[in-house]
C-alpha positions in Angstrom: 120.8 122.0 83.8 124.3 122.9 82.7 126.5 119.7 83.1 129.4 120.4 81.0 132.7 119.0 82.6 134.7 122.2 81.7 137.7 121.1 79.9 139.2 124.6 79.5 138.8 127.8 81.5 136.3 126.4 83.8 139.2 124.4 85.4 140.5 127.8 86.8 140.3 128.2 90.4 138.9 131.3 92.4 141.7 133.9 92.9 144.1 132.0 90.6 145.3 135.2 88.7 145.7 137.3 91.9 147.5 134.4 93.7 149.9 134.1 90.8 150.8 137.8 91.0 151.0 137.6 94.8 153.5 134.7 94.8 155.6 136.3 92.0 155.9 139.4 94.1 156.4 137.4 97.3 159.3 135.4 95.8 161.4 138.6 95.7 160.6 139.6 99.4 163.4 139.6 101.9 163.2 136.6 104.3 162.4 137.4 107.9 165.2 137.4 110.4 165.2 135.4 113.5 164.3 138.4 115.5 161.4 139.3 113.1 160.1 135.7 113.4 160.3 136.0 117.3 158.2 139.0 117.3 155.6 137.7 114.9 156.3 140.0 111.8 154.2 139.0 108.8 156.0 137.1 106.2 154.3 139.1 103.5 156.6 141.2 101.4 156.2 144.9 100.5 153.1 145.7 98.6 151.7 142.1 99.1 149.1 142.8 101.7 146.5 144.2 99.3 147.0 141.2 97.0 146.7 138.8 99.9 143.4 140.3 101.1 142.1 140.4 97.5 142.8 136.6 97.2 141.0 135.9 100.4 138.0 137.8 99.2 137.9 136.0 95.9 138.3 132.6 97.7 135.3 133.5 99.9 133.1 134.4 96.9 134.2 131.3 95.0 133.3 129.2 98.1 129.8 130.7 98.2 129.3 130.2 94.5 130.0 126.4 94.9 126.6 126.3 96.6 124.7 127.5 93.5 122.4 125.1 91.7 123.6 123.3 88.6 121.7 125.7 86.5 124.5 128.1 86.9 128.0 127.7 85.4 130.8 129.5 87.2 134.1 130.7 85.8 136.9 132.3 87.8 139.9 134.6 87.1 139.5 135.1 83.5 142.3 137.3 82.1 141.4 140.0 79.7 144.9 141.0 78.7 145.1 144.6 80.1 148.0 144.9 82.4 147.1 141.7 84.4 143.4 142.6 84.6 141.0 139.7 85.0 137.4 139.3 85.7 137.1 137.7 89.1 134.1 135.5 88.4 131.6 135.1 85.5 128.3 133.3 85.9 126.0 131.9 83.3 122.6 130.9 84.4 118.8 131.3 83.9 119.1 135.1 84.9 121.7 135.8 82.1 125.4 136.5 82.4 126.7 138.0 85.7 130.3 139.6 86.0 131.5 139.8 89.6 134.2 142.3 90.7 135.1 141.1 94.3 136.4 143.5 96.9 137.6 142.7 100.4 137.4 145.6 102.9 136.7 144.0 106.2 134.5 146.1 108.5 134.6 149.2 106.5 131.6 151.2 105.5 130.7 151.3 101.8 128.8 154.2 100.2 126.9 154.0 96.8 125.7 156.9 94.9 124.6 157.3 91.2 128.1 157.8 89.9 130.4 157.1 92.7 131.3 154.3 95.2 133.3 155.0 98.4 135.1 152.8 100.9 135.4 154.4 104.4 134.6 157.8 102.8 137.2 157.5 100.1 136.1 157.2 96.3 137.1 154.1 94.5 136.8 153.3 90.8 135.0 150.0 91.2 131.8 151.0 89.4 133.8 152.0 86.3 135.8 148.8 86.5 132.6 146.8 86.6 131.2 148.7 83.7 134.2 148.0 81.7 134.0 144.2 82.4 130.4 144.2 81.3 131.4 146.0 78.0 134.3 143.6 77.5 132.0 140.5 77.8 129.4 142.1 75.5 132.2 142.8 72.9 133.2 139.1 73.1 129.6 138.0 72.3 128.9 140.5 69.5 130.4 138.5 66.6 129.8 135.0 68.3 126.2 135.0 69.6 123.1 135.9 67.6 121.5 138.0 70.5 123.5 139.2 73.4 121.6 138.3 76.7 121.3 140.6 79.7 124.8 141.1 81.3 124.7 142.1 85.0 127.8 143.8 86.3 128.2 143.3 90.2 130.6 144.5 92.9 130.5 142.1 95.7 132.0 143.2 99.1 133.2 140.6 101.6 132.5 141.3 105.2 132.0 145.1 105.0 130.6 147.0 108.1 127.6 148.2 106.1 126.6 149.2 102.5 124.9 152.5 102.5 123.0 153.7 99.4 121.8 157.3 99.5 120.4 156.9 96.1 119.6 154.2 93.5 123.1 154.1 92.1 124.3 153.2 88.7 123.2 150.1 86.7 126.1 148.3 88.6 124.7 146.2 91.5 126.6 146.6 94.7 126.2 143.7 97.2 127.4 142.2 100.4 128.4 138.7 99.8 125.9 137.3 102.3 123.1 138.7 99.9 124.6 137.5 96.6 122.8 134.1 96.3 119.4 135.6 97.1 120.0 138.3 94.5 120.9 135.7 91.9 117.9 133.7 92.7 115.5 136.7 92.1 116.8 137.5 88.6 114.1 137.0 86.0 114.7 134.0 83.7 116.0 135.1 80.4 118.1 132.1 79.2 116.9 128.5 78.6 119.2 125.5 79.0 120.2 125.4 75.3 121.4 129.0 75.3 123.2 128.6 78.5 125.1 125.5 77.2 126.1 127.4 74.1 127.4 130.3 76.1 129.3 128.1 78.5 131.0 126.2 75.6 132.0 129.5 74.1 133.4 130.9 77.4 135.1 127.6 78.2 137.4 128.0 75.1 140.8 129.4 76.3 141.2 131.2 73.0 138.5 133.6 74.1 140.7 135.0 76.8 144.2 136.5 77.1 147.1 134.2 77.9 144.8 131.9 79.9 146.4 128.7 81.4 143.8 125.9 81.5 145.3 124.1 84.4 143.6 124.0 87.8 146.2 126.0 89.6 146.6 123.4 92.3 150.3 124.1 92.7 149.7 127.8 93.1 146.9 127.1 95.6 149.2 124.8 97.6 151.9 127.5 97.8 149.2 130.1 98.8 148.0 127.8 101.6 151.5 127.4 102.9 151.9 131.2 102.9 148.6 131.6 104.7 149.7 129.2 107.4 152.9 131.2 108.0 150.8 134.5 108.1 148.5 132.9 110.7 151.4 131.6 112.7 153.0 135.1 112.7 149.7 136.6 113.9 149.4 134.0 116.8 152.9 134.8 117.7 152.5 138.5 118.1 148.9 138.5 119.4 148.9 135.5 121.7 152.3 134.0 122.4 154.3 137.2 122.9 151.8 138.8 125.3 151.6 135.4 127.3 155.4 135.4 127.4 155.5 139.0 128.5 152.9 138.3 131.2 154.9 135.3 132.4 158.1 137.3 132.5 156.4 140.0 134.6 154.9 137.4 136.9 158.3 135.7 137.4 160.1 139.0 137.8 157.4 140.0 140.5 157.7 136.8 142.3 161.6 137.1 142.4 161.3 140.6 143.7 158.8 139.5 146.4 161.0 136.6 147.5 164.1 138.8 147.5 162.4 141.4 149.7 161.2 138.8 152.1 164.6 137.3 152.4 166.1 140.9 153.0 163.5 141.5 155.8 164.4 138.2 157.4 168.1 139.0 157.4 167.4 142.5 158.6 165.5 141.1 161.5 
């Protein structure tokens, strides 16, 4: 059982890095006009939608990982110093080390072949990215740990339509979020508690990671929650309130026309 409190990087929250980038970009976005608010235009600025969806995906995976047993230690949003690149989630548990690259492509088909992964038929570089994250973690351990344990690179999709695997695929595992915990539970045991504790202590050191803030990111998450509330309110405005208002306006107009025609018929008679 790994019971370390996590005084360093384990304090970081799911999606902390991507939320920071999103809010930095959002700060430069043009405020919505009165008319744009009325019609329910999203408050998200230009080029912010992808970051927003990515944050939702990482938060969803983070929430699922909270249900893991205490044998597993979980790290989120660990920067690796390459143009803002971070590893979304790293797990240390009985089955070894797992790096998770989270992707949020709601209701789109995912195809997996030996050397390529596609989203809605379009090739994406997620396999290569996951392999790189595996290599990065392996390099971190080379001079700091006597024997590198198995490192499992994983791409986790949140709410895809389906994941279609025409062949065995690369050594990168591709999963739907709903299957993640069962996959983790099925991994063979390769690390005892002492080894897990030692690796967790190593990874919990902020000096291991590039420009890593050790705070919990609570202020960032509060701002993200406020932005998310605005986005939901705008969606309700354009999908519920405006259609209802339009329907009411049509109904009132129809009623006025019918009353007017009735009055005209009375006057004519």
